[in-house]
MARROPA-949865 format. One line per field, with one value per residue (C-alpha): chain; x, y, z. Coordinates in steps of 0.02 Angstrom, whole numbers, plus 50000, padded with zeros to 5 digits. Layout:
// residues N
kette <- [A/...]
u <- [X/...]
v <- [Y/...]
w <- [Z/...]
This chain:
// residues 370
kette <- [A/A/A/A/A/A/A/A/A/A/A/A/A/A/A/A/A/A/A/A/A/A/A/A/A/A/A/A/A/A/A/A/A/A/A/A/A/A/A/A/A/A/A/A/A/A/A/A/A/A/A/A/A/A/A/A/A/A/A/A/A/A/A/A/A/A/A/A/A/A/A/A/A/A/A/A/A/A/A/A/A/A/A/A/A/A/A/A/A/A/A/A/A/A/A/A/A/A/A/A/A/A/A/A/A/A/A/A/A/A/A/A/A/A/A/A/A/A/A/A/A/A/A/A/A/A/A/A/A/A/A/A/A/A/A/A/A/A/A/A/A/A/A/A/A/A/A/A/A/A/A/A/A/A/A/A/A/A/A/A/A/A/A/A/A/A/A/A/A/A/A/A/A/A/A/A/A/A/A/A/A/A/A/A/A/A/A/A/A/A/A/A/A/A/A/A/A/A/A/A/A/A/A/A/A/A/A/A/A/A/A/A/A/A/A/A/A/A/A/A/A/A/A/A/A/A/A/A/A/A/A/A/A/A/A/A/A/A/A/A/A/A/A/A/A/A/A/A/A/A/A/A/A/A/A/A/A/A/A/A/A/A/A/A/A/A/A/A/A/A/A/A/A/A/A/A/A/A/A/A/A/A/A/A/A/A/A/A/A/A/A/A/A/A/A/A/A/A/A/A/A/A/A/A/A/A/A/A/A/A/A/A/A/A/A/A/A/A/A/A/A/A/A/A/A/A/A/A/A/A/A/A/A/A/A/A/A/A/A/A/A/A/A/A/A/A/A/A/A/A/A/A/A/A/A/A/A/A/A/A/A/A/A/A/A/A/A/A/A/A]
u <- [55086/55212/55163/55284/55266/55395/55401/55473/55486/55412/55438/55460/55435/55457/55419/55598/55578/55580/55724/55856/56012/55932/55747/55811/55851/55674/55560/55555/55491/55347/55303/55281/55194/55076/55051/55015/54892/54801/54775/54720/54599/54507/54330/54379/54545/54589/54718/54839/54810/54850/55009/55066/55033/55138/55285/55264/55245/55414/55493/55434/55507/55348/55378/55409/55339/55203/55336/55466/55602/55489/55319/55203/55038/54913/54791/54648/54517/54482/54609/54713/54855/54950/55124/55148/55288/55357/55395/55304/55146/54960/54826/54672/54570/54446/54423/54450/54290/54362/54490/54505/54678/54790/54963/55067/55229/55352/55409/55572/55628/55686/55866/55869/55980/55868/55717/55793/55841/55672/55619/55747/55688/55509/55567/55682/55544/55444/55284/55122/55044/55156/55093/55171/55195/55226/55192/55128/54965/54884/54930/55110/55115/55034/55167/55302/55236/55197/55370/55503/55492/55490/55624/55741/55675/55529/55371/55241/55098/54919/54835/54881/54760/54797/54674/54712/54731/54740/54913/54960/55137/55105/55152/54986/54989/54915/54928/54994/54967/54991/54878/54818/54778/54638/54588/54410/54312/54415/54361/54443/54448/54509/54344/54372/54378/54444/54344/54424/54340/54529/54550/54614/54736/54886/54862/54725/54697/54650/54558/54603/54516/54624/54572/54703/54717/54651/54510/54550/54505/54654/54613/54761/54765/54910/54960/55078/55064/55101/55290/55414/55482/55351/55260/55293/55330/55182/55054/55133/55126/54939/54902/55003/54923/54737/54782/54857/54673/54560/54659/54638/54450/54445/54552/54414/54274/54326/54354/54208/54109/54205/54374/54511/54662/54705/54859/54905/55076/55154/55259/55220/55348/55378/55472/55373/55385/55323/55162/55074/55080/55037/54846/54878/55037/54976/54795/54753/54805/54897/55076/55228/55310/55484/55426/55393/55532/55550/55577/55775/55810/55969/56076/55997/55835/55793/55711/55752/55924/56058/55927/55969/55834/55785/55748/55629/55485/55400/55278/55184/55071/54963/54813/54839/54771/54900/55046/55036/55032/55204/55334/55472/55511/55632/55704/55761/55899/55980/55916/55979/56127/56234/56338/56525/56631/56611/56469/56323/56239/56274/56177/56144/56305/56205/56204/56362/56304/56154/56066/56074/55973/55804/55738/55796/55681/55694/55566/55480/55416/55339/55286/55122/55026/54878]
v <- [54396/54438/54448/54498/54532/54648/54699/54881/54913/55085/55210/55385/55385/55245/55234/55286/55127/55026/55114/55067/54973/54809/54738/54711/54881/54946/54797/54856/55021/54942/54823/54964/55055/54928/54906/55082/55101/54947/55015/55190/55103/55029/55105/55103/55135/55031/55087/54961/55002/55192/55133/55030/55188/55308/55176/55148/55342/55376/55211/55293/55471/55555/55597/55789/55799/55737/55706/55584/55511/55378/55414/55572/55577/55692/55763/55849/55872/55822/55775/55607/55665/55811/55831/55911/56041/55930/55791/55634/55587/55596/55495/55607/55508/55375/55295/55333/55421/55560/55618/55649/55607/55447/55392/55386/55326/55457/55451/55489/55499/55335/55342/55413/55288/55167/55233/55257/55073/55017/55125/55040/54846/54908/54971/54808/54679/54755/54668/54688/54667/54687/54674/54772/54748/54891/55036/55189/55233/55243/55427/55373/55232/55343/55484/55362/55283/55453/55547/55436/55297/55430/55528/55368/55336/55211/55194/55214/55082/55130/55074/55083/55027/55012/54992/55051/54910/54877/54925/55092/55096/55130/54968/54917/54799/54860/54807/54898/54856/54912/54987/54828/54748/54844/54820/54781/54724/54749/54669/54693/54590/54705/54677/54490/54434/54301/54236/54346/54500/54544/54559/54418/54508/54620/54723/54653/54520/54633/54542/54608/54556/54601/54564/54512/54574/54410/54433/54302/54362/54336/54356/54419/54415/54511/54463/54520/54404/54419/54441/54342/54480/54577/54503/54345/54186/54088/54212/54271/54088/54079/54246/54178/54011/54096/54200/54056/53964/54114/54156/53941/53965/54123/54021/53876/53997/54074/53903/53828/53992/53943/54066/53964/54090/54141/54194/54214/54326/54427/54418/54272/54289/54104/53953/53823/53683/53795/53740/53913/53910/53721/53764/53860/53760/53585/53598/53686/53641/53807/53777/53882/53957/53888/53711/53754/53675/53827/53930/53988/54035/54115/53982/54039/53961/54109/54275/54398/54443/54347/54223/54064/53923/53997/54162/54098/54198/54287/54194/54170/54035/53990/53881/53735/53821/53957/53861/53749/53909/53959/53993/54060/54141/54193/54280/54461/54512/54654/54792/54694/54695/54555/54536/54564/54418/54372/54443/54334/54405/54555/54708/54889/54987/55112/54989/55021/54983/54883/55051/55081/54915/54953/54829/54678/54582/54502/54527/54364/54369/54230/54232/54161/54122/54202]
w <- [53842/53986/54162/54297/54479/54585/54766/54751/54915/54909/54770/54838/55023/55153/55337/55420/55544/55389/55290/55429/55398/55462/55495/55666/55695/55632/55719/55886/55830/55720/55853/55983/55852/55829/56012/56049/55902/55966/56147/56079/55957/56121/56156/56354/56419/56577/56710/56660/56477/56522/56610/56457/56338/56440/56412/56233/56202/56321/56204/56048/56094/56114/56315/56270/56102/55985/55857/55888/55786/55693/55742/55733/55870/55778/55900/55811/55945/56114/56262/56237/56366/56452/56480/56654/56687/56804/56675/56621/56520/56594/56478/56521/56395/56461/56287/56098/56077/56185/56063/55866/55810/55738/55767/55604/55548/55491/55321/55233/55050/54964/54914/54740/54661/54730/54650/54481/54510/54548/54377/54274/54341/54284/54111/54076/54118/53974/54054/53966/54156/54312/54484/54599/54797/54942/54825/54940/54870/54690/54661/54695/54587/54446/54466/54465/54317/54220/54281/54326/54195/54047/54118/54104/53935/53976/53912/54035/54069/53998/54167/54345/54488/54670/54813/54990/55095/55288/55327/55390/55332/55157/55084/54960/54809/54633/54442/54295/54107/53947/53819/53743/53929/54000/54184/54200/54356/54513/54684/54847/55002/55147/55232/55250/55421/55540/55690/55794/55695/55620/55452/55363/55240/55300/55146/55024/54899/54760/54615/54442/54275/54126/53943/53826/53643/53590/53704/53835/54020/54148/54332/54436/54625/54711/54881/55013/55147/55326/55367/55493/55562/55630/55797/55870/55760/55808/55773/55616/55546/55601/55515/55365/55358/55375/55225/55129/55158/55112/54945/54905/54954/54832/54708/54721/54711/54546/54445/54519/54424/54255/54278/54189/54172/54367/54427/54616/54621/54761/54925/55025/55146/55161/55083/54970/55099/55246/55326/55325/55128/55115/55094/54925/54880/54919/54917/54751/54580/54578/54492/54541/54390/54458/54415/54233/54127/54034/54172/54212/54386/54360/54449/54619/54701/54803/54752/54918/54982/54917/54831/54944/54951/55108/55036/54905/54953/54806/54700/54533/54540/54385/54365/54249/54092/54121/54159/54011/53894/53982/53845/53946/54121/54236/54381/54371/54481/54394/54518/54670/54769/54697/54860/54843/54897/54757/54664/54625/54471/54367/54437/54357/54372/54474/54615/54692/54860/54955/54982/54800/54756/54668/54794/54908/54796/54631/54508/54429/54239/54130/53939/53920/53756/53813]
């Protein structure tokens, strides 16, 4: 069985604020979007809240219209605000119950070359079971599978599953598998809560049960942990640590009940020696595929960007029984931008510039005797 994981960074459409030339350009927009969404969701709007809402609406380009360059304010019913002819914004609602609507990020199409290179990676991996990170939705993932892969000569996956998570930006996690690897029972953990009442998982930690042709049961937990680039460092680290602790607890629950073949895969947004990931990497018997003697890292220790050690953020963690059955494994970077001075690896000819890369992330794969 070939198991793989790939952060596709969206398939057809991506939030415009996330599609800028650099993360630093989009980060302020995303942070202000999150702050305004948090204020709009409050039961009661205090005077100071209204002042801050107006500031954020202006910063997001919504002073004169409900459509800004990166954000749309949808007002279906009720009175949230008015814009006097003299200018400015007045928040009229006293709380969330006074209006019906939502604040949404605007999307734009993904670069066509990037989309096709994403498909090429998914085809060339030839995975029996593929964990997918940052896909917009199940209908989008299913359409990509049934339309784009065959158009490039690839074979679609027979099973495609994605459960909507907690992220409003359309970056969820899912699983695709071949004809002989049906997806059985699934479990979402979008409702797991921190003591503060906030969701543990930024997206989800879905658990997929896959049956192999030989009748073995594989449990796959696909993850996308809190990023470093969105919010304060301390808060981001605390969130990521809480997520790692919860995943570790889930893993222990599964193995305590007899599960033997468990894989925890995805983009963890942190390095192996980081404190936030310690509960998962040090306090469980899960083993990183990079540590297997049959694993080939392609000459670079990382999985993101130019793949330096500080960019090792994508993982395939295997329970001991799976790790012992690994026959080979590696990092697939052909769809990534290889740099130019000099090129670090061979990329598809279609990756003529950074924007054409299928993703900034490499895919990980392992052949497992299962």
